[in-house]
C-alpha positions in Angstrom: 4.8 -24.2 58.2 6.0 -22.4 54.8 8.3 -24.2 52.7 11.3 -22.2 51.1 11.0 -24.5 48.1 9.1 -22.3 45.5 6.2 -24.4 44.1 5.0 -24.0 40.2 1.3 -23.0 40.3 0.7 -23.8 36.6 2.6 -27.4 36.5 0.9 -28.4 40.2 -2.5 -27.5 39.2 -4.4 -30.8 39.2 -1.4 -33.2 40.5 -1.5 -34.6 43.6 2.4 -33.9 44.3 3.5 -30.4 43.8 6.1 -29.7 41.1 9.2 -27.6 41.9 9.4 -24.0 40.3 12.0 -24.2 37.5 12.8 -20.5 38.0 15.0 -18.9 35.5 14.4 -21.7 32.9 10.6 -20.8 33.0 9.1 -18.2 30.7 6.5 -17.2 33.6 9.2 -16.5 36.0 10.2 -12.8 36.9 13.7 -12.5 37.4 13.4 -8.9 38.8 11.0 -10.0 41.5 12.3 -13.5 41.7 8.7 -15.0 41.4 6.3 -16.6 39.3 4.0 -13.9 37.2 1.2 -16.1 38.3 1.6 -15.0 41.7 2.3 -11.4 40.6 -1.1 -11.2 38.6 -3.0 -12.9 41.5 -1.5 -10.5 44.1 -2.7 -7.5 41.8 -6.2 -8.9 41.2 -6.8 -9.5 45.1 -5.8 -5.5 45.3 -8.0 -4.7 42.5 -11.1 -6.5 44.2 -10.3 -4.8 47.6 -10.3 -1.5 46.1 -13.6 -1.8 44.2 -15.1 -3.3 47.6 -13.9 -0.5 49.5 -15.3 2.0 46.8 -18.6 0.6 47.3 -19.1 1.3 50.9 
């Protein structure tokens, strides 16, 4: 089940316990989209990879 508590991907990396997102107090937080810039960059990368794979077929 997905949690409604946002987890920080940067602070949680390498930790056994997830670290809660600081949201507006974090430099990586995008207030316009209300999400972490890391998630936005990862999503864009996945879309780029899918587009490149579709072009090879």
